Every structure is written in structure tokens, then in C-alpha cells.
C-alpha positions as CSV (number, residue, x, y, z in Angstrom):
1,M,104.6,124.9,110.9
2,C,106.4,120.6,110.0
3,D,110.0,119.5,109.6
4,T,110.7,116.1,107.4
5,H,113.7,114.3,106.9
6,V,115.1,111.4,105.2
7,L,118.9,109.9,104.9
8,I,120.2,107.5,102.9
9,K,123.0,104.7,103.5
10,N,124.1,101.4,103.8
11,N,121.0,100.0,101.5
12,E,118.9,101.6,104.3
13,V,117.1,104.3,104.4
14,Y,115.5,106.3,107.8
15,F,112.5,108.5,107.7
16,A,111.8,110.9,110.1
17,K,108.8,114.0,110.7
18,N,107.2,115.9,113.3
19,S,104.1,117.3,112.9
20,N,103.2,120.8,113.9
21,R,99.3,122.4,113.8
22,E,97.0,123.5,116.5
23,P,98.0,122.8,120.1
24,G,94.8,121.0,120.6
25,E,94.1,119.5,117.7
26,A,94.4,115.9,118.1
27,Q,96.8,113.3,116.2
28,L,95.2,110.1,115.7
29,V,97.4,107.7,115.0
30,V,95.1,104.8,112.5
31,R,95.9,101.0,110.6
32,I,93.6,100.9,107.6
33,P,94.3,97.3,105.3
34,E,94.5,97.3,102.2
35,Q,91.1,97.2,99.7
36,A,90.8,94.9,96.7
37,N,87.8,95.4,95.2
38,D,86.3,98.1,96.4
39,T,82.8,98.8,94.6
40,Q,82.0,101.6,95.7
41,K,83.0,104.8,92.7
42,K,83.2,108.5,94.3
43,L,85.2,108.9,97.4
44,R,85.2,111.9,99.8
45,T,88.1,113.8,100.6
46,T,87.9,116.5,102.6
47,H,86.8,119.2,101.0
48,I,85.6,117.2,98.0
49,T,84.7,114.1,96.3
50,I,86.5,112.2,93.5
51,D,86.8,108.8,92.1
52,Q,88.2,106.2,94.4
53,A,90.4,103.2,93.0
54,P,88.6,100.0,93.5
55,R,92.4,98.2,94.6
56,R,94.0,100.0,97.6
57,H,97.6,99.7,100.0
58,G,96.6,99.1,103.9
59,V,98.3,102.1,104.8
60,I,99.2,103.7,109.3
61,L,98.8,107.1,109.1
62,S,99.0,109.9,111.6
63,K,96.0,111.9,111.4
64,P,94.5,115.5,112.6
65,F,91.5,114.4,113.7
66,W,88.9,116.0,111.7
67,I,90.5,115.5,108.0
68,W,90.6,112.3,106.2
69,G,93.5,112.4,105.0
70,A,97.6,112.4,106.4
71,E,100.4,114.6,107.6
72,M,102.9,110.9,108.1
73,G,102.2,107.1,107.3
74,A,103.3,104.3,105.8
75,N,101.4,101.9,103.2
76,D,101.9,98.0,103.1
77,Q,104.2,98.5,100.2
78,G,106.7,99.9,102.1
79,V,106.6,104.0,101.4
80,V,106.2,106.7,104.0
81,I,105.8,109.9,103.3
82,G,105.9,113.4,105.0
83,N,104.0,116.7,103.9
84,E,105.3,120.3,104.5
85,A,103.0,123.5,105.0
86,I,104.2,125.7,101.5
87,F,102.8,129.2,100.8
88,S,103.3,130.2,97.2
89,R,101.9,132.8,95.3
90,V,99.7,130.4,93.9
91,I,97.3,129.0,96.3
92,E,93.6,128.5,94.8
93,K,91.0,129.7,96.9
94,K,89.0,127.2,95.6
95,R,88.0,124.0,96.8
96,G,90.4,121.2,95.7
97,L,92.1,118.4,97.0
98,I,95.0,119.1,100.9
99,G,98.2,118.4,101.2
100,M,97.3,115.1,103.8
101,D,94.3,114.2,101.4
102,L,96.6,113.6,98.5
103,L,99.3,112.1,101.4
104,R,97.0,109.9,102.5
105,L,96.0,109.7,98.2
106,G,99.9,108.4,97.3
107,L,99.7,105.6,99.9
108,E,97.1,103.8,99.2
109,R,96.9,103.9,95.7
110,G,101.6,103.8,95.2
111,D,103.5,100.4,95.1
112,T,106.4,102.3,95.1
113,A,108.0,105.9,96.0
114,E,108.3,107.1,92.7
115,H,104.8,105.5,92.0
116,A,103.3,107.5,94.4
117,L,105.4,110.8,94.0
118,H,103.2,110.3,90.4
119,V,99.6,109.3,91.8
120,I,99.9,112.8,94.2
121,T,101.3,115.0,90.9
122,E,98.2,113.3,88.9
123,L,95.6,114.3,90.8
124,I,97.4,117.5,91.4
125,E,96.7,118.0,87.7
126,K,93.5,116.6,87.7
127,Y,91.6,118.3,91.0
128,G,94.0,121.1,92.3
129,Q,94.7,121.6,95.5
130,G,92.8,123.7,97.7
131,G,90.8,124.3,101.4
132,I,91.1,125.3,104.4
133,C,93.8,123.3,105.8
134,G,92.8,125.2,110.1
135,Y,91.3,123.1,112.3
136,R,90.3,126.5,114.1
137,D,92.5,129.3,111.1
138,H,89.8,128.5,108.7
139,R,92.2,131.4,107.0
140,L,94.8,129.4,106.9
141,R,95.2,128.0,103.3
142,Y,98.6,125.6,101.7
143,D,99.8,124.2,98.8
144,N,102.7,121.6,99.9
145,S,106.1,119.4,99.6
146,F,106.7,116.6,100.0
147,I,109.4,113.9,100.7
148,I,108.5,109.7,99.7
149,A,110.5,107.4,99.9
150,D,110.9,103.2,99.8
151,A,113.6,100.6,100.4
152,G,115.1,102.0,97.1
153,Q,114.9,105.9,96.6
154,A,113.5,108.7,98.2
155,W,112.1,111.9,96.6
156,I,111.0,115.7,97.4
157,L,108.1,116.1,95.1
158,E,107.9,120.5,95.5
159,T,104.1,122.0,94.0
160,A,102.1,125.3,94.1
161,G,98.7,125.0,92.6
162,R,98.7,123.2,90.2
163,F,102.3,123.4,89.3
164,W,105.4,121.3,90.6
165,A,108.2,120.5,90.4
166,A,110.5,116.4,91.8
167,K,114.7,115.9,92.8
168,K,115.6,112.9,94.0
169,V,116.9,112.1,97.0
170,E,121.2,110.8,96.5
171,T,122.2,111.1,100.8
172,V,120.1,113.1,103.1
173,A,117.1,115.5,102.6
174,A,115.0,118.3,104.9
175,I,112.1,119.5,104.1
176,S,110.2,123.1,106.1
177,N,107.6,125.3,105.3
178,C,109.7,127.2,102.6
179,L,110.2,125.5,99.1
180,T,114.2,124.0,98.6
181,I,114.1,123.1,94.9
182,G,115.6,125.5,92.6
183,K,117.1,124.9,88.8
184,D,118.1,120.8,90.4
185,Y,114.9,119.4,89.7
186,D,114.5,115.6,87.9
187,L,111.1,116.0,87.6
188,K,108.2,118.6,86.5
189,S,105.1,119.3,85.2
190,E,104.0,119.6,81.5
191,G,105.2,123.3,80.1
192,L,106.2,124.3,83.6
193,E,108.5,127.4,82.9
194,D,106.1,128.8,80.3
195,K,102.6,128.6,82.2
196,A,105.3,130.3,85.6
197,K,105.7,133.2,82.4
198,Q,102.3,133.4,81.7
199,K,101.6,134.3,85.1
200,G,104.5,136.4,85.3
201,L,106.3,134.5,87.8
202,F,109.4,133.7,84.9
203,K,110.8,136.6,82.8
204,S,113.1,134.1,80.4
205,K,116.5,135.9,82.0
206,G,118.6,132.8,83.0
207,D,117.7,128.7,84.0
208,F,114.1,128.6,86.0
209,S,114.2,127.7,90.0
210,F,111.0,126.5,91.1
211,K,111.6,127.9,94.7
212,K,112.2,131.9,92.7
213,A,110.1,131.9,90.9
214,F,106.8,130.1,92.9
215,D,107.6,130.5,97.5
216,T,107.0,133.6,98.7
217,R,108.7,135.0,101.8
218,L,106.6,136.4,104.5
219,I,105.3,134.2,106.5
220,P,108.5,131.3,105.9
221,Y,110.5,133.7,107.9
222,F,108.2,134.7,110.4
223,A,107.7,130.7,111.1
224,G,111.6,129.6,110.8
225,S,111.6,127.3,107.9
226,R,114.8,128.1,106.6
227,H,116.4,128.2,109.9
228,R,114.8,124.9,111.0
229,L,115.4,123.8,107.5
230,Q,119.4,124.1,107.8
231,S,119.4,122.7,111.9
232,G,117.7,119.2,110.1
233,E,120.4,119.0,107.1
234,N,123.1,119.4,109.9
235,A,121.5,116.9,112.2
236,L,121.2,114.8,109.0
237,R,124.9,115.0,108.2
238,Q,125.5,114.4,111.6
239,T,124.1,111.3,111.7
240,F,124.7,110.1,108.2
241,Q,128.8,110.5,109.5
242,E,128.1,107.4,112.3
243,Q,129.1,104.2,111.4
244,Q,126.2,102.4,111.3
245,I,122.7,104.7,111.4
246,S,121.0,104.9,114.8
247,L,116.4,104.6,115.1
248,Y,117.2,106.4,118.7
249,Q,119.5,108.9,116.7
250,M,116.8,109.7,114.0
251,M,113.9,110.5,116.9
252,N,116.4,112.5,118.9
253,N,116.6,115.1,115.6
254,L,113.1,115.1,115.6
255,R,113.3,116.8,119.7
256,T,115.9,119.1,118.7
257,H,115.9,123.1,120.0
258,Y,117.5,125.7,118.5
259,D,118.7,126.2,122.8
260,Q,118.8,123.4,124.2
261,T,118.5,124.6,127.4
262,A,115.5,126.5,126.9
263,S,111.7,125.6,128.2
264,P,109.4,125.5,126.1
265,A,107.8,128.7,127.7
266,S,111.1,129.8,125.7
267,G,111.4,128.4,122.9
268,T,110.9,129.7,119.2
269,N,110.2,129.1,116.2
270,R,113.7,128.2,114.3
271,D,112.8,124.9,116.0
272,I,112.1,121.2,114.9
273,C,110.8,120.4,118.1
274,T,108.7,122.7,118.4
275,H,106.4,124.3,121.3
276,A,103.7,126.5,121.2
277,G,103.2,130.1,122.8
278,G,101.4,133.3,121.8
279,F,100.9,134.9,118.1
280,I,103.8,134.3,116.8
281,R,104.1,130.6,118.4
282,R,100.5,129.3,117.6
283,S,101.8,126.0,116.2
284,Q,102.1,122.5,118.5
285,T,104.4,118.9,117.5
286,C,101.2,117.1,118.3
287,G,102.7,114.2,116.3
288,S,105.6,113.0,115.0
289,M,106.6,109.1,112.9
290,V,110.5,107.6,112.1
291,S,110.6,104.7,109.9
292,R,113.4,101.9,108.4
293,L,113.0,100.2,105.5
294,H,114.8,97.7,104.3
295,H,114.6,95.6,101.1
296,T,113.4,93.4,103.3
297,H,111.0,94.3,106.3
298,S,110.3,98.5,107.3
299,L,110.1,98.6,110.5
300,H,107.6,102.2,111.8
301,F,107.5,104.3,115.4
302,F,105.1,107.3,116.1
303,T,104.2,109.3,119.3
304,G,100.8,109.5,118.5
305,T,101.3,112.0,121.3
306,S,102.6,115.9,121.4
307,A,106.1,117.1,121.8
308,P,108.3,114.3,121.4
309,C,111.0,115.6,123.9
310,M,108.3,115.0,126.2
311,S,107.2,111.2,124.2
312,I,109.1,108.1,123.5
313,F,108.4,106.4,120.2
314,K,105.5,103.5,119.9
315,P,105.8,100.7,117.4
316,A,103.1,100.0,114.7
317,S,103.1,97.2,112.3
318,F,101.4,95.5,108.7
319,D,100.2,92.0,111.4
320,Y,97.2,92.6,111.9
321,D,96.7,90.5,115.0
322,A,99.1,92.5,116.5
323,D,97.0,95.5,118.6
324,F,99.2,98.2,119.1
325,Y,99.3,100.9,122.3
326,V,99.8,103.3,119.5
327,L,96.8,102.6,117.2
328,N,93.5,104.2,118.1
329,P,90.1,102.8,116.6
330,D,89.5,105.0,114.7
331,G,90.2,108.5,112.9
332,K,87.8,110.8,114.8
333,T,87.5,109.2,117.9
334,M,89.4,111.7,120.4
335,N,88.2,110.4,124.4
336,G,89.8,108.1,126.1
337,S,92.9,108.6,122.9
338,L,95.9,108.1,123.4
339,W,96.8,111.9,122.2
340,Q,94.9,113.5,124.7
341,K,96.7,110.8,128.2
342,H,99.5,112.7,127.0
343,E,97.6,116.2,127.1
344,H,97.1,115.7,130.5
345,I,101.2,115.1,131.2
346,H,102.6,117.4,128.8
347,R,100.1,120.5,129.8
348,R,100.8,120.1,133.2
349,L,104.6,119.7,132.9
350,I,105.6,122.4,130.5
351,F,105.7,124.6,134.0
352,M,107.1,122.4,136.3
353,D,110.3,122.4,135.0
354,K,112.6,119.8,137.9
355,K,109.6,117.1,137.2
356,R,109.5,117.0,133.1
357,H,113.4,117.0,133.7
358,L,113.1,114.0,135.7
359,F,110.0,112.6,133.3
360,Q,112.0,113.4,130.3
361,E,115.4,111.4,131.7
362,S,112.9,108.2,132.1
363,I,112.4,108.5,128.3
364,A,116.5,107.5,127.1
365,P,116.8,103.8,129.0
366,A,112.5,103.1,127.8
367,E,112.8,104.3,124.6
368,N,117.0,102.0,124.0
369,Q,115.5,99.3,125.8
370,M,112.1,99.1,123.1
371,L,114.2,99.6,120.7
372,S,116.9,96.7,121.4
373,I,114.6,94.2,121.0
374,F,114.8,94.8,117.5
375,E,118.3,95.1,117.3
376,N,118.9,92.2,119.2
377,H,116.4,90.4,116.9
378,N,118.2,92.1,113.1
379,Y,115.4,94.1,113.1
380,Q,113.0,90.8,112.4
381,P,111.3,90.1,116.1
382,D,108.8,87.8,116.3
383,K,105.9,88.2,117.5
384,E,106.2,87.5,121.0
385,A,109.1,89.9,120.9
386,V,107.1,92.6,119.4
387,G,104.9,92.7,122.0
388,K,107.4,93.0,124.4
389,A,108.5,96.1,122.7
390,D,105.1,97.2,122.6
391,D,104.8,97.1,126.6
392,I,107.5,99.0,127.2
393,V,106.2,101.9,126.1
394,R,102.9,101.3,127.6
395,N,104.0,100.5,130.8
396,W,105.9,103.7,130.8
397,T,102.9,105.8,129.3
398,E,100.6,104.5,132.0
399,Q,102.8,105.0,134.7
400,W,102.8,109.6,133.6
401,F,99.7,109.5,132.9
402,N,98.4,108.0,136.5
403,E,100.9,109.3,138.4
404,Y,99.8,113.3,136.8
405,R,96.1,113.0,135.0
406,N,94.9,114.4,138.6
407,H,98.0,117.3,139.0
408,S,96.8,120.6,139.8
409,F,98.2,123.3,137.3
410,H,100.5,125.6,138.2
411,Y,100.5,128.6,135.7
412,P,102.7,131.6,136.6
413,S,101.8,134.7,137.1
414,M,102.1,137.3,135.2
415,S,102.8,135.1,132.4
416,L,101.8,135.4,128.7
417,Y,102.9,131.6,128.1
418,G,100.5,130.6,131.1
419,R,97.4,133.1,130.3
420,F,98.3,130.7,126.5
421,W,98.1,127.9,127.9
422,K,95.2,128.2,130.1
423,K,92.8,129.9,127.3
424,K,94.2,126.7,125.4
425,N,93.4,124.1,128.6
426,E,90.6,125.9,129.1
427,Q,89.2,125.2,125.6
428,D,90.4,121.4,124.7
429,G,88.6,120.5,128.0
430,F,92.0,119.9,130.3
431,N,91.2,122.8,132.5
432,F,90.5,120.5,135.5
């Protein structure tokens, strides 16, 4: 269960996303170069084979290690995309493209935000959506919504099976695991109202509402989707009121908890920064991304790690001579990855309140020091400055990893939360 935000002000676009997945599902940040003339005719995505595009943009992706596609990412044309699971009334059981595949395809093939939107909708109409979306939970299937942005515009795209509607963003927007577009769409799939009527989802009374026709209630309710949506919108409106938009504030919006004083053990599905903790609260924020998009340059930052409230954002760019700390050598190698290193810290500190608070207090100074390098260079630092920024986050992470990688686990006795994580640690190989 995820959240994606976008804010437009002063000819700049700010994008932010948390990706909530199963706790042991490593999310790796990878950079893939552009392809000018690929001779391969077919492409194997997560579940199906489709026609390949010979020309593709370079991309930086934050992706679950077992999936071909990605939860969020950017391309070298300045387009960014984040997706959300939508539990619509028309989810197909047969295999098709899953939302993460569509996101990557939109980035690889989209020249602008609007072009990427049309790439995704054409693929949905041609191949459909479908297939297992869960790492260990093979019952998990869903449709998708997206925020797609570049330096000049942003769009919300919401889908239900092969149906879709899109709305252009004026100032701020958030999406979560529920549909948000009602009657106010700017673009839609051809014959949308008539096809919804044929399926018994629209009775021709009043204006057609996409969310009323296709949204469900049960899973979004237990997932706290509407609460997270409202929390995200409130945070964005407050951020928008600031004279100068801060990257640090956009990052902090992703660290929001329904009760800011609560420990991870007492978290809730209403938290934007989600901590897994049992049958109802099964998702963990496994990766986060924030971007600043401008017509002359774009900046991208990824945690590459779980729990943004316990993570530092790290820079990445399309300078292929720069080997950024957050980047993984490929999209599948979990052992030795940054994500795995951080889990040694994260999974110990969730049970150690005092030490966790000291750890969290160290984030802001290091993150602000890193961000100040970009701000002091008018967001266009040279290679040496970027290297210094990357060294800050590298040294911070390695310091804490060395501090806690061999620390004993202290599970609280008679605690369902402790039992939950003990089982996950044994399952994921962190029980040492």
C-alpha cells in the first residue's frame, strides 16, 4: 500500500513516493542506459512477452528485485512516474502487464509526461493488466493508478482493467490505494461510459464518475487508503504555502505517521511511512523517492532502503561516469545490497526506542548537509560536488551499519509484534 505526491510551483515540479511492499521484498535502485537501436523484437516482462521498442530512454528505477518493472523511477528526459495498487471491480485473472511493468515501459518509451501517459494507456488497451503482484503472497492482484510528471506538467492516470481516466494536476495532488478521479477527468478511454454500462457499473443516471463506477471499498478501508490520501494532501498543501519549496520537506512528508509519537510497534495503516506489524498491517515502506524537476535539469534522490523515517535520501543521476552509492549493480542481486545492509539496522532498531531516537536524530544533519551542496550550486553541482554529497550519505550509512550489524536482537516478550518480526527475520535470513 503506497502513496505518491506531486507539487507544482514556481516553474518547478516536485515528486515524491513511498513504495510499500512485503517486508522481505528487497527494493533495488538500478540505472539502465539508453538504447538507440535494439534488434530484439520481443521483450519478456514479469508475466508476458510483448513487442520491444528499438529506441529506449535511459532510466533510474527503484524496483522489487523479482519484478521486471519498477515501483517508481525517472528517465533521462526528465519524466518521473510512481504507481499505486488499485483494487477495482474489474481486475482480470489472466496474465497481462502489471503496474510496475507499465511504469518502466512508460519511462523507457515516454519523451514527456503526456507521451508516457499515452504509452501506458495504449499498452493497457493492447495487452491488459493482470498477473501475480505479490512476492510471497501469490493471491495479490491489482490494477493501478499513476502520477506521471515532467518539468512542465503532471498527470494522474487511474485504471480499472483496460479502462482508464486521466486528470491534469494544477498545483498539488496525492494518490493512494483508492480511485480519486470522479467526473473531472480530462482524458479517458474510448467508449468508457458505454462499456461501463455494459458491465452494469453505470446506470446512465447523472454524470459518469470513474471512481464511483470502478472503485471498491473493503481493501481500501482496511488499508487506510483514504486517511493516507488526506494526510498526503494536507502535507502537500502546507508545503505549497512555503515561499520556497524544500526538497527536505518533501522527503519529510514521506516520513509522516498518523501519530508522530508512536513507535513502529504501534503504527497503523494510516501512516504514510508504513511499518509492517501483523495480519492487517502487512506492508512495509521498502523504498522511497523524491525528485525536483526543472526545464534545465532534474534531481533524483532515493532511499534504496526501508522505512524513510529511518533512512537517508541519496542522490543519483544519469552521469554514467558517477558510481552513486544508492545504485545496485543489477535489478536482482539482493545479497550485499544497500537495501540488505540497512535491514540489519532497521530490524534491530525497531525494538530499541532510545537508540532508534538517537539514530533518527542523526538523519537531518547528514541529509541537510548533503542537500546544501545542491542548493549552494543552484541545484546544478559539478561532478566533484556531487561526489562530496554522495560521500556524506555513504559514510553515514556505513557508520550505522558497522554499529549495528552484529548487535543482538531484543524481541519484546509476549508481543505479537515481536513474534511477527522474529518470524520475518528467520524467513529473510536476519536471525543472527
